[in-house]
N, C-alpha and C positions, 0 to 999 in steps of 0.2 A: 743248509746254511750257506749264506753268501760268502764268496771268496774273501771279500773285504773284512767281514767279521772274523773269519777263520784266521786271517793274517794278523789281525789285531790281537786275538787271543794268543796266538803263537808268540807274538812279540812280548806280551805280558808274562807268559809262562817262562820264556827265556830270561827276562829281567828278574823274575822272582827266583828262578834257579840260580842265576848269577849272584843275587843278593845272599841266598842261603849258603852258597859255596864261599863267598867272601866272609860271612860270619864264621863259618867253620874254620877257615884259614886263620882268622884273628884269634879264635879260641885256641887253636893248636899252637900258635906262636906265643901265647901268653903263658904265664907261670900258673899252673893249676894244681899244684901240690900243697898239702898241708904239712907244715913243719911245726911240731909242738913247741919248739924253742922260740917261734915267732910270736907266741901268744902268752899273755901274763897269767891267765887263769883258765879254768875249765869251761867257763861260759864263752870265752872268745873262741876256743877250740870247737865247741859244739856249734856255735853260730856259723863258723867257717865251714864246718862239715855239712850243715844244713844247706848253706848256699851252694856248695859243690854238688850236692845231690840234686838240688833244684835245677842247676845248670845242666847236669847230666840228663835229667828228664827232658828239658827243653831241647837238648841236642838230639835225643832219641826221636822226639816229635818232628824235629826239622829233617832228620834223616828219612823218616817215613814220608813226609811231604815231598822231599826231594825225589824219592822213588816214584811217587804218584805223578809228579811233574814230568819226569822222564818218560813214564808210560803214556801220558797225555801227548807229549811231543811225538812219540813213536806212532801213536794212533793218527795224529795229524798227517804224518808222512805216509802212512798206510791208507789214508782216506777213510778211516772208520771213526774218527773223532766225533763225539756227539751222539753216538748210538748207545742205547742202554744195553748193558751186558746181559741183562735178564730177559727182556722182551724184544730187543732189537729195534724198538721205536726210537725216534729222535728225542733227545733229552730236553731240548728247548733252549733257545738262546738266553732267555732271562736267567734260567738256572745255571747255565754255563758261565754267564758273566758273574754271577754271585759265587759260584764254586767251580772254577775252571777245571778242576781235577775230578769232577763228578762222573761216576760211571753208571749211575742209575737214574732213570727218569723219575719224576716226582711221585708217580703212582707206585712204582716198584720200591722206591725209598720209603714211602709211607708204609707200605706193607711190611718191609723189612723191620722198620721200627716197631710196628705193632707186634710182630713175632718176638722181637727182642724183649719188649715189655712183658709179654706173657711168659717168656722163658725165665725171666728173673731179674 
């Protein structure tokens, strides 16, 4: 991979990480509790609880993505970014531009998905 491409990806990863961290800080500074006295009926309470659960699931996904971004940044520093963790081949610039945190080349990812479909 060209140094210029690697630097561009690194910059995008850092920007994405900073955006996720900013979102997390906003969520933590907001009021995220449900007080039954704030709602007039059970439907309002249920709707609020569903929204909180949805927000919680989004935060879990963001946390997972944040971990993958940190790992990708470490790999850049270690000089191994863009290598497939299964076969060791280059992942490919097109794939990395589409999914900067990809750890598998397209062939290994396709094989993994086939195995997952067979398993259930």
